[in-house]
Steps between C-alpha positions, in 0.01 A plus 500: 500500500627845404407807702520736203226305320281489811546873565431580135162325513423660837572849363306425183181457706572777751554756225148432373363667813664835425258593224194286586236646727303174499799303629560756775134471599546125526781547753371787711122503472411145605675519839345844551159363404520221757617744765219746433214251469583283798618797701160666458326169578698476824413862583131429437504197729688692770246783493212257530669334796561835673145623440350225713217444250361156423723300266370507141480194277854508364445182299222668303695823465823348372362213290236726346763762422736239356235357267385843384859613447559193282204607285672832431833330434356235265298759310817700437698189405224375275581790268874554542613136510269403213662779299846372593409148388443637150832682516691193622343291222600772249139511391423864580579634153302220337189608687507847349554398140164327538163684501516508882471855632681627807165562672392140439833378632468700822143381554611139461769554766240647735288189454802282573548699821137442600537126431809479722332700775193274504708181516737630767216649705301176505805289588612742773153526652462121501841440658439769762176324594650149503826584680398782733118482514494855365204591282584799284137533404417634847557834330184420302382686193749776578774269379398574139585874493821430692613244243394711201700798625811288549464342155474842332801628694689186394408577138635852531827380655532221243451738208749745653755220544447378145551854370833531680620159380392590148701822514810394697525131412643219709648721773144588607373141511555477877208743538261225388556330837571799722295803397197417716723460805631853450165619636446234767639694801255788440207280392410417862475131417567357848455810716288818498613822335510664844813295586697674225691825555306810397682553171438136399134534595473772236649264240270217612200719418614489136511118491163332424606179675527678835127579492419139413699351788372760745149408387567129542612552860196717571267220388690236701477726809123517450485863387280643225584450135756771410332630186705820505826301498386279213390802294837666560678180390280471192562861397877462536495171311315654205754783494804269521365253245436785255848644554665158459316444170606841370859426602493155338374629165759779509780251567373263233495776238848612603645148490341432163625830358855415611480154349554332837214251471713274285760481779259389774624175650849522355 
């Protein structure tokens, strides 16, 4: 074994991080994400303990949040990963020399996302019931608007991710698996927004998912249906979905004008 060959390969990979934001995110963001999420969870539990109030149903809170979060994640992946599968198969250019329009293509990806969400949701709900005797459907009919809002937000994030991959190529592919988690600490998935510092609370008000998870906890705690929170989430989702579509079409036109479509997957 020769050290100069080992060091050469080591430096070859380290140098990639100098000009790649996505690789730097991979190193620094994931540890920070874990620290933030579980730090705020610990703070939430400590505050409940200090308040002396009756202990809430943590099983329902955490399992319900986990299943609903997976709906958002799978909805986003249903679009971005399905797009990447065409890129990896070097089939993306072939699609657009056919009569297929870009609008039809996007709609098909949205349907794929819905299919994945339905399958994952049913499996998760069944396993939660079998393994932990947790019935997600205790939320009742209110589960429908919660799920719909998360699916639409997943669409918006998936289309945004696809736009960035389309424009920046392989170096942005990591976003297909990580973009939803960028917003997890301020989405109030496992803890209320009130646990966050004031400046993060302001950001959480701009994230539709935070209203959904706050609403879920309100129902589990036996409070009234949070119609105001769901309407706020719906309004933000419509805005973000519209902006993501505009951005996607802009990126698609730019990539096509530069002749970059033919290089997708290379």
